[in-house]
N, C-alpha and C positions, 0 to 999 in steps of 0.2 A: 312685548316688544317693541322698544322706542320708536317713535317718530323720527325719522331724520329730516333734516331740515336742508332744504337747497337754496342758495345766494346766487344771484349772479352778481359777478363782477366785473372791473374796467379791468384792462390789460395796461400795467403801471410800470415804469422802470424809473428810477433816479440817477439821473445824470448830476456831476460835476464839474462846474468849467473852470478854467483856467486859473482864475483867481479863488477857487475854493468856495465857491455857495453851490448848494445844492438844489436842484429843479425835477420836483417829481412830475414825469410826463405821463399822460394818460391817451390808449388807444382803443379803438371801437373792435378790430379786428387782429387777429394771430399775424397775418401778412404784414400790416403797421409796424407789429412789435417788433418782427422779425427784422425789417428792412432797419428799424432805428436800432436793435441790437447790433446789427452789422455797422451801422454808423459807430456807435461809440465802441464798439471793440477796435473797429480801424481808429478811432481817433485818442485811445486810450495807450498810456507811453508804456512801452514794452519793459516795465520795471518787474523780476519775478517775485512774487509773495516770499517771505521768509516766515513760517508759522511760529518760531520761536519766539520773533518778535510781535507779530500783528495776529495770531491765531491762524486756525484754518479757514479756508473760505470754500465751503460745501454746499452741496443741492443734495437734498434729500427726497424722498418720497415721501407719500403719508404714513406708509410704517416707519418713519424717521430711519430709513436704511441710506447710507451714502450712494448716489447715484455718479455723482461728479466732483473733483474738486479743481476750483479756478487756479491757474498756474500763475497769473496775472496779478499785483498788488491792485485793490481795488479801491483803495482808499485814494490812490492818486488822482488827480484831478485830468480832464480831458484837455486835448492840445488845441479846444475849441473855445470861441467866445460866447459870451451869455447870447449875443445877438444871434451868431451862427447856430446856436442850438435852438433857440427860438424859433428861426426859418427852419429848421429841419422837420420841427414837430408842427409847426403851420403846412410844411410840404406834404406832411403824412396826415394832414387832418384830424390831429390831437388834439390836448388839452395843455397850455404850457402853465403852469405854477411857480413861480420863484419859491422856495422852501424857507418856512422859519425866519422870516425877514426881521424880525424882534431879535433875533438870537445876537450874541456878541462876537462869537465865532462864523465860519462857513454860511454867511448870508450875504445878499446884495448890499445893506446898508453896511455892513461891519466891514467890506473889501472894498465897496466904492464909495460909501456914505451917501448915498442915493440912489433913488431906483431911476435908471435912464427914464426919463420923459418920452422918449420915441419907439422903448422896448414895447412888443406886444406880446399881453398876456392876458390870459382867460380869468385870474384871481390872483391873489399873494397871499401865501400861507403865512397864518400867527403859530408860535408853538403853546404851548401848554402855559408858561411863564409869564403870560401877559393877557390884558383884556384888551377888546379892539377900541373900547373907549381911551383906556390909559396910552396905546399905541398912537391912537391919531390925536391925544393931547399932545405928544411929540412930535410929530408928522403930519400937520394938517394938511400939508400938500398932497397928502393922499387919500383925503376923504371920498373923494368920487372912485376909488377904487373898488372890485368886489374882492373880499378878502373870506378867506376858509380857515377854520382852525383844527389842528389835528396832532396828535400826539408825539408824531418822528418817533414813534415807539424803537427802540435797537433791543429791547429786551423783551419777552412775552407778555411780564406784567403791567406793561405800560402802553398795550394795545388797549385803544378806545379808551385811554386817561382824560381825552378831550376829543369831540369831533362836530362834526357841522352835519346838522339836517339839513336835507333837501325835499322840497315839496315838489313832487312829480306825480304828473297824470299818468301817461306811463313811460315803462321804465324802458328807455332807449339811450344811446349813447348823445343822441341829437338834442334830446332834453333835460338828460344831464349836464350837458355843455351850457344849456339856455339857463337853465335853473342856477347854476354856478355862476354865470355873467351877469345875472339878475339880482342876485343875493343885495339885501340893504342893508348898508353901514349905518 
């Protein structure tokens, strides 16, 4: 009989702001995640999904049986600013990381042209399409920021394409947050 591996995980949602940049948001508890999900639901425009154009938006169980189909179009941006979303994540004691800021679409830099200097984030995320040194050569103003690098997987085969390793003594949300904030660039 094979051994079953058990992994601890963070509660994560990915939000999209008015200007169409994405931010993965991490929470310690299901309760925080549920509150943030409600916030997202309230601020997502009520535009119905058209599966013919955009595909089905389903939630599946571990046996890949469909348990729910989302009627709202999830690719819509929230009617909230980046700062409003960051504030809500902080209010819920979550981890706020603007996503794939190096990409030419759907990133803070592609939409605003800069990372707002007063934006409170735990780290900035780079995609697999660049390296930290290459990115910082074009954006030296961000050299003091913490960075993670993720695959931003939209297909199962891309999961783990690139990742960030954290050194953590005891696996806890507090230690994960501290480790992310202390990443050396």
